[in-house]
All heavy atoms as TSV, in Angstrom:
chain	resi	resn	atom	element	x	y	z
A	1	MET	N	N	104.275	113.452	79.671
A	1	MET	CA	C	103.136	113.000	78.913
A	1	MET	C	C	102.431	114.182	78.254
A	1	MET	O	O	101.900	114.037	77.182
A	1	MET	CB	C	102.176	112.242	79.806
A	1	MET	CG	C	102.722	110.912	80.311
A	1	MET	SD	S	103.276	109.849	79.004
A	1	MET	CE	C	101.887	108.812	78.799
A	2	ALA	N	N	102.435	115.309	78.939
A	2	ALA	CA	C	101.761	116.471	78.369
A	2	ALA	C	C	102.403	116.894	77.056
A	2	ALA	O	O	101.715	117.354	76.151
A	2	ALA	CB	C	101.773	117.626	79.355
A	3	LYS	N	N	103.716	116.722	76.933
A	3	LYS	CA	C	104.388	117.073	75.677
A	3	LYS	C	C	104.075	116.067	74.582
A	3	LYS	O	O	103.955	116.433	73.420
A	3	LYS	CB	C	105.892	117.176	75.903
A	3	LYS	CG	C	106.277	118.386	76.709
A	3	LYS	CD	C	107.761	118.486	76.883
A	3	LYS	CE	C	108.092	119.704	77.734
A	3	LYS	NZ	N	109.522	119.847	77.950
A	4	ARG	N	N	103.960	114.793	74.946
A	4	ARG	CA	C	103.644	113.762	73.950
A	4	ARG	C	C	102.193	113.819	73.515
A	4	ARG	O	O	101.862	113.501	72.388
A	4	ARG	CB	C	103.952	112.365	74.503
A	4	ARG	CG	C	105.425	112.031	74.494
A	4	ARG	CD	C	105.723	110.646	74.989
A	4	ARG	NE	N	105.037	109.632	74.202
A	4	ARG	CZ	C	104.872	108.388	74.608
A	4	ARG	NH1	N	105.317	108.010	75.785
A	4	ARG	NH2	N	104.262	107.511	73.848
A	5	PHE	N	N	101.312	114.188	74.436
A	5	PHE	CA	C	99.872	114.210	74.172
A	5	PHE	C	C	99.288	115.550	74.609
A	5	PHE	O	O	98.503	115.622	75.567
A	5	PHE	CB	C	99.176	113.059	74.891
A	5	PHE	CG	C	99.730	111.709	74.550
A	5	PHE	CD1	C	100.621	111.063	75.408
A	5	PHE	CD2	C	99.390	111.091	73.359
A	5	PHE	CE1	C	101.140	109.820	75.087
A	5	PHE	CE2	C	99.904	109.843	73.026
A	5	PHE	CZ	C	100.786	109.211	73.888
A	6	PRO	N	N	99.638	116.629	73.923
A	6	PRO	CA	C	99.222	117.963	74.379
A	6	PRO	C	C	97.713	118.189	74.352
A	6	PRO	O	O	97.210	119.056	75.062
A	6	PRO	CB	C	99.945	118.910	73.421
A	6	PRO	CG	C	100.245	118.089	72.222
A	6	PRO	CD	C	100.427	116.673	72.708
A	7	SER	N	N	96.989	117.420	73.574
A	7	SER	CA	C	95.545	117.645	73.499
A	7	SER	C	C	94.750	116.822	74.515
A	7	SER	O	O	93.531	116.955	74.590
A	7	SER	CB	C	95.041	117.337	72.082
A	7	SER	OG	O	95.253	115.974	71.777
A	8	ASP	N	N	95.428	115.992	75.308
A	8	ASP	CA	C	94.730	115.180	76.311
A	8	ASP	C	C	94.439	116.048	77.529
A	8	ASP	O	O	95.365	116.460	78.240
A	8	ASP	CB	C	95.573	113.969	76.703
A	8	ASP	CG	C	94.801	112.972	77.551
A	8	ASP	OD1	O	93.853	113.375	78.258
A	8	ASP	OD2	O	95.152	111.782	77.517
A	9	PRO	N	N	93.172	116.342	77.795
A	9	PRO	CA	C	92.836	117.248	78.903
A	9	PRO	C	C	93.121	116.660	80.287
A	9	PRO	O	O	93.082	117.383	81.278
A	9	PRO	CB	C	91.336	117.494	78.711
A	9	PRO	CG	C	90.843	116.290	77.992
A	9	PRO	CD	C	91.994	115.855	77.099
A	10	ARG	N	N	93.428	115.385	80.361
A	10	ARG	CA	C	93.717	114.768	81.657
A	10	ARG	C	C	95.113	115.124	82.166
A	10	ARG	O	O	95.388	115.028	83.360
A	10	ARG	CB	C	93.592	113.246	81.577
A	10	ARG	CG	C	92.203	112.776	81.203
A	10	ARG	CD	C	92.177	111.283	80.992
A	10	ARG	NE	N	93.036	110.929	79.864
A	10	ARG	CZ	C	93.284	109.681	79.466
A	10	ARG	NH1	N	92.729	108.673	80.115
A	10	ARG	NH2	N	94.060	109.436	78.447
A	11	ASN	N	N	96.008	115.507	81.276
A	11	ASN	CA	C	97.389	115.734	81.672
A	11	ASN	C	C	97.579	116.821	82.727
A	11	ASN	O	O	98.308	116.594	83.704
A	11	ASN	CB	C	98.268	115.999	80.450
A	11	ASN	CG	C	98.516	114.739	79.668
A	11	ASN	OD1	O	98.639	113.663	80.222
A	11	ASN	ND2	N	98.589	114.868	78.361
A	12	PRO	N	N	96.987	117.997	82.594
A	12	PRO	CA	C	97.164	118.999	83.659
A	12	PRO	C	C	96.642	118.515	85.014
A	12	PRO	O	O	97.270	118.740	86.039
A	12	PRO	CB	C	96.369	120.206	83.156
A	12	PRO	CG	C	96.330	120.047	81.674
A	12	PRO	CD	C	96.259	118.554	81.446
A	13	ALA	N	N	95.503	117.828	85.007
A	13	ALA	CA	C	94.952	117.308	86.265
A	13	ALA	C	C	95.866	116.228	86.845
A	13	ALA	O	O	96.058	116.150	88.066
A	13	ALA	CB	C	93.551	116.752	86.045
A	14	ALA	N	N	96.430	115.399	85.985
A	14	ALA	CA	C	97.345	114.352	86.443
A	14	ALA	C	C	98.595	114.971	87.058
A	14	ALA	O	O	99.064	114.525	88.110
A	14	ALA	CB	C	97.712	113.428	85.292
A	15	ALA	N	N	99.136	115.998	86.430
A	15	ALA	CA	C	100.316	116.671	86.970
A	15	ALA	C	C	100.011	117.308	88.321
A	15	ALA	O	O	100.822	117.222	89.258
A	15	ALA	CB	C	100.804	117.729	85.984
A	16	GLU	N	N	98.841	117.903	88.444
A	16	GLU	CA	C	98.440	118.499	89.717
A	16	GLU	C	C	98.286	117.427	90.789
A	16	GLU	O	O	98.705	117.609	91.934
A	16	GLU	CB	C	97.136	119.274	89.548
A	16	GLU	CG	C	96.713	120.012	90.799
A	16	GLU	CD	C	95.470	120.852	90.576
A	16	GLU	OE1	O	95.302	121.407	89.487
A	16	GLU	OE2	O	94.669	120.928	91.525
A	17	ARG	N	N	97.690	116.299	90.424
A	17	ARG	CA	C	97.502	115.208	91.391
A	17	ARG	C	C	98.840	114.648	91.852
A	17	ARG	O	O	99.034	114.367	93.034
A	17	ARG	CB	C	96.633	114.103	90.774
A	17	ARG	CG	C	96.294	113.012	91.735
A	17	ARG	CD	C	95.366	113.561	92.834
A	17	ARG	NE	N	95.214	112.580	93.873
A	17	ARG	CZ	C	95.369	112.830	95.172
A	17	ARG	NH1	N	95.637	114.029	95.592
A	17	ARG	NH2	N	95.224	111.883	96.050
A	18	LEU	N	N	99.781	114.477	90.928
A	18	LEU	CA	C	101.118	114.003	91.302
A	18	LEU	C	C	101.785	114.985	92.253
A	18	LEU	O	O	102.442	114.577	93.220
A	18	LEU	CB	C	101.988	113.805	90.064
A	18	LEU	CG	C	101.767	112.506	89.308
A	18	LEU	CD1	C	102.467	112.555	87.955
A	18	LEU	CD2	C	102.266	111.318	90.121
A	19	ASP	N	N	101.609	116.272	92.005
A	19	ASP	CA	C	102.168	117.286	92.887
A	19	ASP	C	C	101.551	117.178	94.280
A	19	ASP	O	O	102.263	117.239	95.286
A	19	ASP	CB	C	101.936	118.677	92.293
A	19	ASP	CG	C	102.622	119.759	93.098
A	19	ASP	OD1	O	103.847	119.639	93.328
A	19	ASP	OD2	O	101.928	120.712	93.504
A	20	GLU	N	N	100.239	116.989	94.353
A	20	GLU	CA	C	99.559	116.822	95.642
A	20	GLU	C	C	100.087	115.591	96.376
A	20	GLU	O	O	100.341	115.641	97.582
A	20	GLU	CB	C	98.051	116.682	95.441
A	20	GLU	CG	C	97.362	117.948	95.010
A	20	GLU	CD	C	95.913	117.706	94.606
A	20	GLU	OE1	O	95.397	116.585	94.817
A	20	GLU	OE2	O	95.303	118.638	94.067
A	21	LEU	N	N	100.227	114.494	95.647
A	21	LEU	CA	C	100.730	113.267	96.269
A	21	LEU	C	C	102.141	113.471	96.805
A	21	LEU	O	O	102.484	112.975	97.878
A	21	LEU	CB	C	100.698	112.108	95.276
A	21	LEU	CG	C	99.325	111.593	94.873
A	21	LEU	CD1	C	99.442	110.554	93.776
A	21	LEU	CD2	C	98.580	111.006	96.073
A	22	SER	N	N	102.962	114.196	96.054
A	22	SER	CA	C	104.351	114.403	96.473
A	22	SER	C	C	104.450	115.229	97.754
A	22	SER	O	O	105.445	115.144	98.466
A	22	SER	CB	C	105.160	115.063	95.354
A	22	SER	OG	O	104.824	116.427	95.216
A	23	ARG	N	N	103.440	116.023	98.046
A	23	ARG	CA	C	103.429	116.826	99.271
A	23	ARG	C	C	102.901	116.048	100.472
A	23	ARG	O	O	102.898	116.568	101.589
A	23	ARG	CB	C	102.608	118.095	99.066
A	23	ARG	CG	C	103.366	119.104	98.205
A	23	ARG	CD	C	102.617	120.403	98.070
A	23	ARG	NE	N	101.871	120.346	96.795
A	23	ARG	CZ	C	100.603	120.654	96.647
A	23	ARG	NH1	N	99.891	121.025	97.674
A	23	ARG	NH2	N	100.025	120.572	95.476
A	24	ASN	N	N	102.445	114.820	100.239
A	24	ASN	CA	C	101.872	114.012	101.321
A	24	ASN	C	C	102.547	112.654	101.445
A	24	ASN	O	O	101.898	111.650	101.745
A	24	ASN	CB	C	100.367	113.834	101.080
A	24	ASN	CG	C	99.634	115.149	101.176
A	24	ASN	OD1	O	99.620	115.768	102.219
A	24	ASN	ND2	N	99.066	115.592	100.073
A	25	VAL	N	N	103.842	112.625	101.211
A	25	VAL	CA	C	104.584	111.365	101.271
A	25	VAL	C	C	104.699	110.900	102.714
A	25	VAL	O	O	105.186	111.633	103.572
A	25	VAL	CB	C	105.989	111.515	100.649
A	25	VAL	CG1	C	106.804	110.252	100.845
A	25	VAL	CG2	C	105.870	111.855	99.175
A	26	ALA	N	N	104.235	109.702	102.952
A	26	ALA	CA	C	104.352	109.070	104.260
A	26	ALA	C	C	104.288	107.568	104.037
A	26	ALA	O	O	103.260	107.054	103.610
A	26	ALA	CB	C	103.241	109.527	105.186
A	27	LEU	N	N	105.399	106.910	104.281
A	27	LEU	CA	C	105.448	105.459	104.094
A	27	LEU	C	C	105.448	104.762	105.447
A	27	LEU	O	O	106.116	105.206	106.380
A	27	LEU	CB	C	106.714	105.059	103.335
A	27	LEU	CG	C	106.805	105.500	101.889
A	27	LEU	CD1	C	108.205	105.273	101.356
A	27	LEU	CD2	C	105.790	104.755	101.043
A	28	THR	N	N	104.730	103.658	105.523
A	28	THR	CA	C	104.788	102.833	106.724
A	28	THR	C	C	106.093	102.029	106.672
A	28	THR	O	O	106.736	101.930	105.623
A	28	THR	CB	C	103.598	101.858	106.782
A	28	THR	OG1	O	103.726	100.918	105.706
A	28	THR	CG2	C	102.265	102.596	106.699
A	29	SER	N	N	106.468	101.460	107.790
A	29	SER	CA	C	107.690	100.644	107.807
A	29	SER	C	C	107.536	99.430	106.895
A	29	SER	O	O	108.507	99.009	106.254
A	29	SER	CB	C	108.049	100.225	109.232
A	29	SER	OG	O	106.986	99.523	109.828
A	30	ASP	N	N	106.334	98.874	106.795
A	30	ASP	CA	C	106.104	97.745	105.890
A	30	ASP	C	C	106.264	98.159	104.429
A	30	ASP	O	O	106.844	97.432	103.625
A	30	ASP	CB	C	104.711	97.144	106.099
A	30	ASP	CG	C	104.587	96.385	107.406
A	30	ASP	OD1	O	105.631	96.015	107.989
A	30	ASP	OD2	O	103.449	96.149	107.839
A	31	GLN	N	N	105.751	99.337	104.087
A	31	GLN	CA	C	105.898	99.835	102.723
A	31	GLN	C	C	107.366	100.100	102.410
A	31	GLN	O	O	107.849	99.764	101.326
A	31	GLN	CB	C	105.080	101.110	102.519
A	31	GLN	CG	C	103.593	100.880	102.491
A	31	GLN	CD	C	102.804	102.165	102.536
A	31	GLN	OE1	O	103.222	103.147	103.175
A	31	GLN	NE2	N	101.660	102.186	101.873
A	32	MET	N	N	108.092	100.697	103.362
A	32	MET	CA	C	109.516	100.959	103.159
A	32	MET	C	C	110.273	99.664	102.920
A	32	MET	O	O	111.112	99.586	102.019
A	32	MET	CB	C	110.105	101.675	104.378
A	32	MET	CG	C	109.898	103.148	104.352
A	32	MET	SD	S	110.809	103.934	103.031
A	32	MET	CE	C	112.319	104.299	103.861
A	33	ALA	N	N	109.968	98.652	103.709
A	33	ALA	CA	C	110.650	97.367	103.557
A	33	ALA	C	C	110.335	96.744	102.202
A	33	ALA	O	O	111.225	96.205	101.529
A	33	ALA	CB	C	110.245	96.422	104.690
A	34	ALA	N	N	109.076	96.824	101.785
A	34	ALA	CA	C	108.680	96.258	100.493
A	34	ALA	C	C	109.366	96.983	99.340
A	34	ALA	O	O	109.791	96.356	98.364
A	34	ALA	CB	C	107.164	96.320	100.331
A	35	LEU	N	N	109.491	98.293	99.440
A	35	LEU	CA	C	110.153	99.069	98.389
A	35	LEU	C	C	111.666	98.876	98.417
A	35	LEU	O	O	112.302	98.774	97.368
A	35	LEU	CB	C	109.800	100.552	98.528
A	35	LEU	CG	C	108.349	100.910	98.242
A	35	LEU	CD1	C	108.072	102.344	98.642
A	35	LEU	CD2	C	108.007	100.675	96.773
A	36	ALA	N	N	112.243	98.828	99.605
A	36	ALA	CA	C	113.699	98.719	99.740
A	36	ALA	C	C	114.250	97.457	99.076
A	36	ALA	O	O	115.369	97.466	98.564
A	36	ALA	CB	C	114.084	98.750	101.212
A	37	ARG	N	N	113.461	96.409	99.057
A	37	ARG	CA	C	113.919	95.154	98.431
A	37	ARG	C	C	114.218	95.321	96.949
A	37	ARG	O	O	114.920	94.512	96.364
A	37	ARG	CB	C	112.863	94.062	98.611
A	37	ARG	CG	C	112.750	93.542	100.017
A	37	ARG	CD	C	111.923	92.268	100.062
A	37	ARG	NE	N	110.509	92.504	99.838
A	37	ARG	CZ	C	109.626	92.740	100.808
A	37	ARG	NH1	N	110.017	92.765	102.050
A	37	ARG	NH2	N	108.357	92.935	100.522
A	38	HIS	N	N	113.681	96.350	96.333
A	38	HIS	CA	C	113.806	96.527	94.888
A	38	HIS	C	C	114.750	97.651	94.480
A	38	HIS	O	O	114.948	97.871	93.288
A	38	HIS	CB	C	112.416	96.777	94.287
A	38	HIS	CG	C	111.469	95.673	94.570
A	38	HIS	ND1	N	111.484	94.478	93.898
A	38	HIS	CD2	C	110.479	95.572	95.496
A	38	HIS	CE1	C	110.537	93.689	94.368
A	38	HIS	NE2	N	109.918	94.329	95.342
A	39	LEU	N	N	115.320	98.348	95.434
A	39	LEU	CA	C	116.154	99.503	95.105
A	39	LEU	C	C	117.432	99.129	94.360
A	39	LEU	O	O	117.978	99.953	93.637
A	39	LEU	CB	C	116.487	100.297	96.363
A	39	LEU	CG	C	115.311	101.034	96.985
A	39	LEU	CD1	C	115.734	101.718	98.277
A	39	LEU	CD2	C	114.718	102.041	96.021
A	40	GLY	N	N	117.897	97.914	94.505
A	40	GLY	CA	C	119.122	97.493	93.824
A	40	GLY	C	C	118.949	97.288	92.334
A	40	GLY	O	O	119.926	97.302	91.580
A	41	ASP	N	N	117.731	97.095	91.889
A	41	ASP	CA	C	117.449	96.879	90.470
A	41	ASP	C	C	116.943	98.197	89.883
A	41	ASP	O	O	115.746	98.426	89.763
A	41	ASP	CB	C	116.415	95.766	90.300
A	41	ASP	CG	C	116.195	95.355	88.856
A	41	ASP	OD1	O	116.628	96.101	87.940
A	41	ASP	OD2	O	115.586	94.297	88.637
A	42	VAL	N	N	117.883	99.047	89.498
A	42	VAL	CA	C	117.555	100.405	89.077
A	42	VAL	C	C	116.627	100.414	87.871
A	42	VAL	O	O	115.671	101.190	87.824
A	42	VAL	CB	C	118.841	101.208	88.787
A	42	VAL	CG1	C	118.514	102.580	88.221
A	42	VAL	CG2	C	119.680	101.323	90.035
A	43	GLU	N	N	116.864	99.556	86.921
A	43	GLU	CA	C	116.023	99.534	85.715
A	43	GLU	C	C	114.577	99.173	86.062
A	43	GLU	O	O	113.645	99.832	85.623
A	43	GLU	CB	C	116.583	98.545	84.698
A	43	GLU	CG	C	115.861	98.588	83.373
A	43	GLU	CD	C	116.520	97.704	82.333
A	43	GLU	OE1	O	117.755	97.639	82.294
A	43	GLU	OE2	O	115.770	97.073	81.555
A	44	ARG	N	N	114.415	98.127	86.858
A	44	ARG	CA	C	113.061	97.716	87.260
A	44	ARG	C	C	112.398	98.800	88.112
A	44	ARG	O	O	111.204	99.094	87.953
A	44	ARG	CB	C	113.121	96.399	88.018
A	44	ARG	CG	C	111.769	95.843	88.344
A	44	ARG	CD	C	111.868	94.455	88.885
A	44	ARG	NE	N	110.540	93.932	89.159
A	44	ARG	CZ	C	110.297	93.015	90.054
A	44	ARG	NH1	N	111.274	92.483	90.748
A	44	ARG	NH2	N	109.068	92.602	90.262
A	45	TRP	N	N	113.152	99.389	89.033
A	45	TRP	CA	C	112.632	100.446	89.894
A	45	TRP	C	C	112.139	101.615	89.051
A	45	TRP	O	O	111.026	102.096	89.233
A	45	TRP	CB	C	113.712	100.899	90.876
A	45	TRP	CG	C	113.305	102.084	91.682
A	45	TRP	CD1	C	113.619	103.385	91.436
A	45	TRP	CD2	C	112.461	102.086	92.834
A	45	TRP	NE1	N	113.039	104.200	92.384
A	45	TRP	CE2	C	112.328	103.429	93.246
A	45	TRP	CE3	C	111.823	101.089	93.555
A	45	TRP	CZ2	C	111.577	103.793	94.354
A	45	TRP	CZ3	C	111.072	101.456	94.655
A	45	TRP	CH2	C	110.950	102.789	95.053
A	46	ASN	N	N	112.974	102.091	88.126
A	46	ASN	CA	C	112.599	103.230	87.287
A	46	ASN	C	C	111.373	102.920	86.436
A	46	ASN	O	O	110.493	103.775	86.271
A	46	ASN	CB	C	113.766	103.663	86.399
A	46	ASN	CG	C	114.848	104.372	87.164
A	46	ASN	OD1	O	114.635	104.869	88.257
A	46	ASN	ND2	N	116.041	104.412	86.604
A	47	GLU	N	N	111.307	101.721	85.899
A	47	GLU	CA	C	110.155	101.326	85.079
A	47	GLU	C	C	108.876	101.303	85.907
A	47	GLU	O	O	107.847	101.836	85.488
A	47	GLU	CB	C	110.399	99.959	84.446
A	47	GLU	CG	C	109.286	99.509	83.542
A	47	GLU	CD	C	109.567	98.150	82.910
A	47	GLU	OE1	O	110.736	97.848	82.644
A	47	GLU	OE2	O	108.603	97.404	82.702
A	48	ALA	N	N	108.937	100.705	87.090
A	48	ALA	CA	C	107.751	100.624	87.953
A	48	ALA	C	C	107.322	102.013	88.422
A	48	ALA	O	O	106.128	102.324	88.432
A	48	ALA	CB	C	108.031	99.720	89.156
A	49	LEU	N	N	108.288	102.854	88.772
A	49	LEU	CA	C	107.973	104.210	89.214
A	49	LEU	C	C	107.335	105.011	88.083
A	49	LEU	O	O	106.327	105.694	88.277
A	49	LEU	CB	C	109.242	104.893	89.716
A	49	LEU	CG	C	109.080	106.242	90.381
A	49	LEU	CD1	C	108.205	106.155	91.623
A	49	LEU	CD2	C	110.451	106.794	90.737
A	50	SER	N	N	107.885	104.887	86.890
A	50	SER	CA	C	107.337	105.598	85.732
A	50	SER	C	C	105.940	105.096	85.389
A	50	SER	O	O	105.019	105.892	85.190
A	50	SER	CB	C	108.272	105.420	84.534
A	50	SER	OG	O	107.737	106.032	83.390
A	51	ASP	N	N	105.772	103.782	85.340
A	51	ASP	CA	C	104.469	103.202	85.009
A	51	ASP	C	C	103.408	103.602	86.032
A	51	ASP	O	O	102.285	103.963	85.665
A	51	ASP	CB	C	104.552	101.680	84.913
A	51	ASP	CG	C	105.315	101.186	83.708
A	51	ASP	OD1	O	105.596	101.993	82.787
A	51	ASP	OD2	O	105.644	99.983	83.682
A	52	THR	N	N	103.763	103.536	87.302
A	52	THR	CA	C	102.818	103.877	88.363
A	52	THR	C	C	102.450	105.358	88.294
A	52	THR	O	O	101.275	105.721	88.386
A	52	THR	CB	C	103.398	103.530	89.747
A	52	THR	OG1	O	103.706	102.130	89.776
A	52	THR	CG2	C	102.418	103.848	90.860
A	53	SER	N	N	103.439	106.202	88.105
A	53	SER	CA	C	103.188	107.646	88.048
A	53	SER	C	C	102.336	108.025	86.844
A	53	SER	O	O	101.494	108.923	86.936
A	53	SER	CB	C	104.514	108.408	88.026
A	53	SER	OG	O	105.207	108.192	89.241
A	54	ARG	N	N	102.526	107.326	85.725
A	54	ARG	CA	C	101.722	107.636	84.546
A	54	ARG	C	C	100.256	107.255	84.721
A	54	ARG	O	O	99.392	107.752	84.001
A	54	ARG	CB	C	102.288	106.934	83.317
A	54	ARG	CG	C	103.491	107.666	82.756
A	54	ARG	CD	C	103.916	107.028	81.493
A	54	ARG	NE	N	104.387	105.683	81.842
A	54	ARG	CZ	C	105.093	104.913	81.059
A	54	ARG	NH1	N	105.395	105.309	79.853
A	54	ARG	NH2	N	105.485	103.727	81.448
A	55	CYS	N	N	99.956	106.404	85.674
A	55	CYS	CA	C	98.565	106.007	85.926
A	55	CYS	C	C	97.794	107.055	86.725
A	55	CYS	O	O	96.566	107.097	86.679
A	55	CYS	CB	C	98.525	104.674	86.670
A	55	CYS	SG	S	99.047	103.268	85.670
A	56	VAL	N	N	98.522	107.887	87.469
A	56	VAL	CA	C	97.881	108.910	88.289
A	56	VAL	C	C	97.141	109.889	87.380
A	56	VAL	O	O	97.697	110.409	86.422
A	56	VAL	CB	C	98.920	109.658	89.158
A	56	VAL	CG1	C	98.275	110.827	89.884
A	56	VAL	CG2	C	99.574	108.699	90.135
A	57	GLY	N	N	95.890	110.091	87.669
A	57	GLY	CA	C	95.062	110.983	86.876
A	57	GLY	C	C	94.463	110.330	85.647
A	57	GLY	O	O	93.622	110.910	84.975
A	58	MET	N	N	94.896	109.117	85.344
A	58	MET	CA	C	94.399	108.400	84.171
A	58	MET	C	C	93.543	107.196	84.560
A	58	MET	O	O	92.681	106.777	83.813
A	58	MET	CB	C	95.567	107.906	83.300
A	58	MET	CG	C	96.526	108.990	82.877
A	58	MET	SD	S	95.722	110.192	81.808
A	58	MET	CE	C	96.940	111.477	81.755
A	59	ARG	N	N	93.821	106.656	85.730
A	59	ARG	CA	C	93.095	105.485	86.232
A	59	ARG	C	C	92.651	105.745	87.664
A	59	ARG	O	O	93.309	106.474	88.392
A	59	ARG	CB	C	94.006	104.253	86.214
A	59	ARG	CG	C	94.415	103.848	84.837
A	59	ARG	CD	C	95.170	102.557	84.869
A	59	ARG	NE	N	95.622	102.231	83.524
A	59	ARG	CZ	C	96.611	101.427	83.260
A	59	ARG	NH1	N	97.281	100.850	84.245
A	59	ARG	NH2	N	96.958	101.177	82.018
A	60	PRO	N	N	91.558	105.116	88.074
A	60	PRO	CA	C	91.115	105.294	89.463
A	60	PRO	C	C	92.043	104.553	90.432
A	60	PRO	O	O	92.811	103.681	90.027
A	60	PRO	CB	C	89.712	104.678	89.468
A	60	PRO	CG	C	89.706	103.727	88.325
A	60	PRO	CD	C	90.653	104.279	87.298
A	61	GLY	N	N	91.970	104.912	91.696
A	61	GLY	CA	C	92.700	104.182	92.722
A	61	GLY	C	C	93.926	104.893	93.259
A	61	GLY	O	O	94.733	104.289	93.962
A	62	PHE	N	N	94.091	106.172	92.953
A	62	PHE	CA	C	95.240	106.925	93.437
A	62	PHE	C	C	94.775	108.117	94.255
A	62	PHE	O	O	95.178	109.246	94.041
A	62	PHE	CB	C	96.097	107.399	92.252
A	62	PHE	CG	C	96.762	106.281	91.514
A	62	PHE	CD1	C	96.126	105.675	90.447
A	62	PHE	CD2	C	98.007	105.816	91.892
A	62	PHE	CE1	C	96.722	104.634	89.758
A	62	PHE	CE2	C	98.621	104.780	91.212
A	62	PHE	CZ	C	97.980	104.181	90.140
A	63	ASP	N	N	93.907	107.845	95.240
A	63	ASP	CA	C	93.312	108.925	96.018
A	63	ASP	C	C	94.165	109.365	97.204
A	63	ASP	O	O	93.825	110.314	97.886
A	63	ASP	CB	C	91.909	108.534	96.477
A	63	ASP	CG	C	91.884	107.242	97.258
A	63	ASP	OD1	O	92.826	106.436	97.131
A	63	ASP	OD2	O	90.920	107.020	97.999
A	64	SER	N	N	95.288	108.694	97.441
A	64	SER	CA	C	96.175	109.055	98.542
A	64	SER	C	C	97.577	108.553	98.225
A	64	SER	O	O	97.761	107.720	97.334
A	64	SER	CB	C	95.699	108.416	99.853
A	64	SER	OG	O	95.817	107.010	99.761
A	65	PHE	N	N	98.555	109.060	98.984
A	65	PHE	CA	C	99.907	108.548	98.769
A	65	PHE	C	C	99.985	107.086	99.176
A	65	PHE	O	O	100.713	106.308	98.569
A	65	PHE	CB	C	100.965	109.371	99.516
A	65	PHE	CG	C	102.342	108.910	99.158
A	65	PHE	CD1	C	102.931	109.331	97.980
A	65	PHE	CD2	C	103.020	108.011	99.959
A	65	PHE	CE1	C	104.192	108.863	97.610
A	65	PHE	CE2	C	104.276	107.545	99.599
A	65	PHE	CZ	C	104.861	107.974	98.427
A	66	ASP	N	N	99.223	106.689	100.181
A	66	ASP	CA	C	99.186	105.288	100.601
A	66	ASP	C	C	98.741	104.401	99.443
A	66	ASP	O	O	99.331	103.344	99.196
A	66	ASP	CB	C	98.247	105.130	101.799
A	66	ASP	CG	C	98.285	103.734	102.374
A	66	ASP	OD1	O	99.366	103.286	102.806
A	66	ASP	OD2	O	97.210	103.085	102.384
A	67	ALA	N	N	97.737	104.833	98.714
A	67	ALA	CA	C	97.261	104.077	97.551
A	67	ALA	C	C	98.325	104.046	96.460
A	67	ALA	O	O	98.552	103.013	95.822
A	67	ALA	CB	C	95.967	104.683	97.018
A	68	TYR	N	N	98.997	105.180	96.241
A	68	TYR	CA	C	100.078	105.242	95.252
A	68	TYR	C	C	101.189	104.260	95.627
A	68	TYR	O	O	101.676	103.505	94.794
A	68	TYR	CB	C	100.641	106.667	95.175
A	68	TYR	CG	C	101.809	106.799	94.243
A	68	TYR	CD1	C	101.624	107.061	92.901
A	68	TYR	CD2	C	103.114	106.645	94.703
A	68	TYR	CE1	C	102.692	107.171	92.027
A	68	TYR	CE2	C	104.188	106.752	93.853
A	68	TYR	CZ	C	103.974	107.013	92.519
A	68	TYR	OH	O	105.048	107.105	91.671
A	69	ALA	N	N	101.579	104.268	96.904
A	69	ALA	CA	C	102.631	103.360	97.359
A	69	ALA	C	C	102.220	101.902	97.156
A	69	ALA	O	O	103.029	101.068	96.730
A	69	ALA	CB	C	102.955	103.616	98.825
A	70	GLY	N	N	100.963	101.593	97.436
A	70	GLY	CA	C	100.475	100.239	97.214
A	70	GLY	C	C	100.542	99.825	95.751
A	70	GLY	O	O	100.915	98.699	95.425
A	71	GLN	N	N	100.201	100.758	94.869
A	71	GLN	CA	C	100.274	100.479	93.440
A	71	GLN	C	C	101.726	100.289	93.011
A	71	GLN	O	O	102.037	99.404	92.200
A	71	GLN	CB	C	99.646	101.627	92.635
A	71	GLN	CG	C	98.166	101.775	92.826
A	71	GLN	CD	C	97.359	100.715	92.104
A	71	GLN	OE1	O	97.824	100.064	91.187
A	71	GLN	NE2	N	96.128	100.534	92.527
A	72	LEU	N	N	102.626	101.098	93.536
A	72	LEU	CA	C	104.040	100.970	93.199
A	72	LEU	C	C	104.599	99.635	93.690
A	72	LEU	O	O	105.303	98.943	92.950
A	72	LEU	CB	C	104.841	102.131	93.801
A	72	LEU	CG	C	106.346	102.117	93.579
A	72	LEU	CD1	C	106.693	102.066	92.094
A	72	LEU	CD2	C	106.988	103.314	94.259
A	73	ILE	N	N	104.264	99.264	94.890
A	73	ILE	CA	C	104.717	97.975	95.430
A	73	ILE	C	C	104.180	96.835	94.557
A	73	ILE	O	O	104.902	95.905	94.234
A	73	ILE	CB	C	104.290	97.825	96.902
A	73	ILE	CG1	C	105.091	98.810	97.756
A	73	ILE	CG2	C	104.475	96.387	97.391
A	73	ILE	CD1	C	104.544	99.010	99.155
A	74	GLY	N	N	102.908	96.931	94.165
A	74	GLY	CA	C	102.334	95.910	93.281
A	74	GLY	C	C	103.055	95.837	91.949
A	74	GLY	O	O	103.273	94.746	91.417
A	75	ALA	N	N	103.447	96.977	91.412
A	75	ALA	CA	C	104.149	96.996	90.125
A	75	ALA	C	C	105.533	96.362	90.234
A	75	ALA	O	O	106.053	95.839	89.251
A	75	ALA	CB	C	104.263	98.436	89.625
A	76	LEU	N	N	106.112	96.409	91.409
A	76	LEU	CA	C	107.442	95.834	91.610
A	76	LEU	C	C	107.404	94.338	91.878
A	76	LEU	O	O	108.438	93.675	91.810
A	76	LEU	CB	C	108.158	96.555	92.759
A	76	LEU	CG	C	108.603	97.967	92.454
A	76	LEU	CD1	C	108.915	98.718	93.740
A	76	LEU	CD2	C	109.807	97.945	91.524
A	77	GLN	N	N	106.248	93.804	92.204
A	77	GLN	CA	C	106.147	92.367	92.532
A	77	GLN	C	C	106.306	91.503	91.314
A	77	GLN	O	O	106.037	91.740	90.250
A	77	GLN	CB	C	104.814	92.066	93.221
A	77	GLN	CG	C	104.619	92.836	94.491
A	77	GLN	CD	C	105.659	92.593	95.567
A	77	GLN	OE1	O	106.157	91.500	95.739
A	77	GLN	NE2	N	106.009	93.618	96.290
């Protein structure tokens, strides 16, 4: 996104937030089960993962990896 929108000041903060989230990955067994149901549909999985990740730093509600996982699960529903 930073390459597409280089003048958007949110992009560096969003990239930093995604990096922070990636260092705190911890899924519950319920979250794993909810995500695993969708792994066979690669196109849908990639779209939901991309859409969810692009929201980090742009929209509220991504204050933890647990919140990110919840948003990703919601995007897959």
